[in-house]
C-alpha positions as CSV (number, residue, x, y, z in Angstrom):
1,X,0.1,-0.2,0.1
2,X,1.5,3.6,-0.6
3,X,0.1,6.9,0.3
4,X,1.3,10.0,-2.1
5,X,1.8,11.7,1.4
6,X,3.2,15.8,1.4
7,X,3.4,16.7,5.3
8,X,2.5,20.0,4.3
9,X,-1.4,18.1,3.0
10,X,-3.9,16.8,5.0
11,X,-2.7,13.8,3.8
12,X,-1.5,13.7,7.4
13,X,-4.8,12.2,8.5
14,X,-4.5,9.9,6.4
15,X,-1.1,8.7,8.0
16,X,-2.9,9.3,12.0
17,X,-5.3,6.4,10.1
18,X,-3.1,4.3,8.9
19,X,-1.7,4.1,11.6
20,X,-4.2,3.3,14.1
21,X,-5.3,0.8,11.4
22,X,-1.2,-1.1,12.3
23,X,-0.9,-1.1,7.8
24,X,2.0,-2.0,6.6
25,X,2.8,1.4,3.8
26,X,5.3,2.8,1.8
27,X,5.5,7.0,1.7
28,X,5.5,8.3,-1.5
29,X,6.7,11.4,-1.1
30,X,5.2,14.5,-3.3
31,X,6.7,17.6,-3.6
32,X,4.5,20.8,-3.8
33,X,6.9,22.8,-5.3
34,X,8.5,20.4,-8.1
35,X,4.8,20.7,-9.0
36,X,4.4,16.7,-9.1
37,X,1.0,16.8,-7.3
38,X,-0.2,17.7,-10.4
39,X,1.9,15.0,-12.7
40,X,0.4,13.4,-15.4
41,X,0.9,10.1,-14.0
42,X,-0.3,11.2,-10.8
43,X,-3.3,13.3,-12.2
44,X,-3.7,8.9,-12.9
45,X,-4.4,7.6,-9.0
46,X,-6.0,11.6,-8.3
47,X,-7.6,13.4,-11.5
48,X,-8.2,16.2,-9.3
49,X,-4.3,16.4,-8.7
50,X,-4.7,16.6,-4.8
51,X,-3.5,14.8,-1.5
52,X,-3.8,12.6,-0.2
53,X,-3.9,9.8,-2.4
54,X,-4.0,6.0,-1.6
55,X,-3.0,3.1,-3.7
56,X,-3.7,-0.1,-2.6
57,X,-2.9,-3.3,-5.6
58,X,-5.0,-2.7,-8.2
59,X,-7.3,-0.3,-5.8
60,X,-6.9,4.4,-5.8
61,X,-8.7,6.4,-3.1
62,X,-8.0,9.5,-3.1
63,X,-10.0,12.5,-0.6
64,X,-9.7,12.0,3.4
65,X,-12.9,10.7,4.4
66,X,-13.0,8.0,1.8
67,X,-9.2,6.9,2.9
68,X,-10.3,6.2,6.0
69,X,-13.7,4.7,4.7
70,X,-11.8,2.0,3.0
71,X,-9.1,1.3,6.0
72,X,-12.1,0.9,8.6
73,X,-13.4,-1.7,6.3
74,X,-10.0,-2.7,5.4
75,X,-9.1,-3.4,8.0
76,X,-11.7,-4.3,10.6
77,X,-9.6,-6.3,13.3
78,X,-8.4,-1.8,14.3
79,X,-11.7,-1.5,14.5
80,X,-12.5,2.1,13.7
81,X,-16.0,1.5,12.3
82,X,-19.1,-0.2,13.3
83,X,-20.2,-3.0,11.3
84,X,-22.1,-2.1,7.3
85,X,-25.8,-3.2,9.2
86,X,-25.4,-2.1,13.0
87,X,-27.2,1.2,14.8
88,X,-24.1,3.2,14.7
89,X,-23.6,2.7,11.4
90,X,-25.8,5.8,10.0
91,X,-23.9,7.8,12.4
92,X,-20.4,6.9,11.3
93,X,-21.4,7.9,7.8
94,X,-23.1,11.1,9.0
95,X,-20.1,12.2,11.2
96,X,-17.3,11.5,8.2
97,X,-18.7,13.1,5.2
98,X,-20.0,16.2,8.4
99,X,-15.9,16.8,9.0
100,X,-16.2,17.6,5.5
101,X,-19.4,19.2,4.0
102,X,-19.8,22.0,6.8
103,X,-16.9,21.3,9.8
104,X,-14.3,21.5,7.6
105,X,-15.0,24.7,5.1
106,X,-17.5,26.7,8.3
107,X,-14.1,26.1,9.9
108,X,-12.5,27.5,6.7
109,X,-14.5,30.6,6.2
110,X,-14.3,31.0,10.8
111,X,-10.3,31.1,9.3
112,X,-10.4,33.4,7.7
113,X,-12.9,35.5,8.9
114,X,-15.2,35.2,5.7
115,X,-18.9,35.5,6.3
116,X,-20.7,32.4,6.3
117,X,-23.4,32.7,3.6
118,X,-26.4,30.6,3.7
119,X,-25.9,30.0,0.1
120,X,-22.6,28.2,-0.3
121,X,-24.5,25.3,1.2
122,X,-23.1,24.1,4.5
123,X,-23.3,25.9,8.3
124,X,-21.7,28.9,10.3
125,X,-18.9,27.8,12.0
126,X,-20.3,28.1,15.3
127,X,-23.4,25.8,14.0
128,X,-20.8,23.3,13.3
129,X,-19.3,23.5,16.9
130,X,-22.7,23.2,18.3
131,X,-22.8,19.9,16.4
132,X,-20.0,18.4,17.4
133,X,-20.8,18.8,20.9
134,X,-24.2,16.9,20.7
135,X,-22.5,14.6,18.8
136,X,-19.5,14.0,21.8
137,X,-22.4,13.5,24.3
138,X,-20.2,12.4,27.5
139,X,-17.5,11.3,25.1
140,X,-14.0,10.9,25.2
141,X,-14.5,10.0,22.1
142,X,-17.7,10.7,19.3
143,X,-18.5,6.7,20.8
144,X,-17.9,7.1,24.3
145,X,-15.3,5.1,25.5
146,X,-14.7,3.4,21.6
147,X,-12.4,5.3,19.2
148,X,-13.4,6.0,15.5
149,X,-12.6,7.2,12.0
150,X,-15.3,9.9,13.0
151,X,-12.5,10.9,15.5
152,X,-9.3,11.1,13.5
153,X,-11.8,13.6,10.6
154,X,-13.5,15.1,13.4
155,X,-10.6,15.6,15.1
156,X,-8.7,16.7,12.7
157,X,-9.3,19.4,11.2
158,X,-10.0,20.8,15.2
159,X,-5.7,19.8,15.2
160,X,-5.8,21.9,12.0
161,X,-7.2,24.8,14.1
162,X,-4.4,24.4,16.8
163,X,-2.2,24.3,14.1
164,X,-3.1,28.2,12.5
165,X,-2.9,29.1,16.6
166,X,-6.3,28.8,17.7
167,X,-8.6,26.5,20.1
168,X,-12.5,26.1,19.2
169,X,-13.3,28.1,22.7
170,X,-15.1,25.0,23.7
171,X,-14.1,23.6,26.7
172,X,-15.8,20.0,25.8
173,X,-14.0,20.0,21.8
174,X,-10.5,21.2,23.3
175,X,-10.7,18.3,25.8
176,X,-11.2,16.3,23.0
177,X,-8.9,17.6,21.1
178,X,-6.1,17.3,23.5
179,X,-7.0,13.7,24.6
180,X,-7.1,12.2,20.6
181,X,-3.1,14.4,20.8
182,X,-2.0,11.9,23.5
183,X,-3.1,9.2,21.7
184,X,0.2,6.8,20.8
185,X,-0.6,7.6,17.2
186,X,-2.1,10.7,16.8
187,X,-1.8,13.0,14.6
188,X,1.4,14.6,13.8
189,X,1.9,17.4,12.0
190,X,5.5,18.3,9.4
């Protein structure tokens, strides 16, 4: 298995998931400065010319949430996702998609101090924070004591926020991020 990687990209999220799965994989460095992510060979792997991208034999997967779901299914022994057909599966899939369709763009607006236009299709950052607080419940993770790929996706967004020098301002969420950062295989930047 190969992870196309640059430490200054979302590929760090896919690496975190691979590490949590205990997967054996090879890192294929991609230089943004050299434009390797736009090279014809790479565009066959990810037609958008973005990271992350994962190749597993004849299978290619791109986009962080897709990679996390793929790996959770490939490594069921890691127990990072509810089984298909289980009552928790719908909530799990919803959180996986929410991380990139609502949380990430609303956080981007917040960090850039840009107004969130409802016509763009996502909530404002306060609304996203409210939703995540509700989903955390009593924690420590989104599924109580069970750490899942949803924590990788949702948590990574808040880890990025910290990289940009701010916390959420919500004690429950900030404590959640502290727990994620303390994990032995947690997301590492750089």
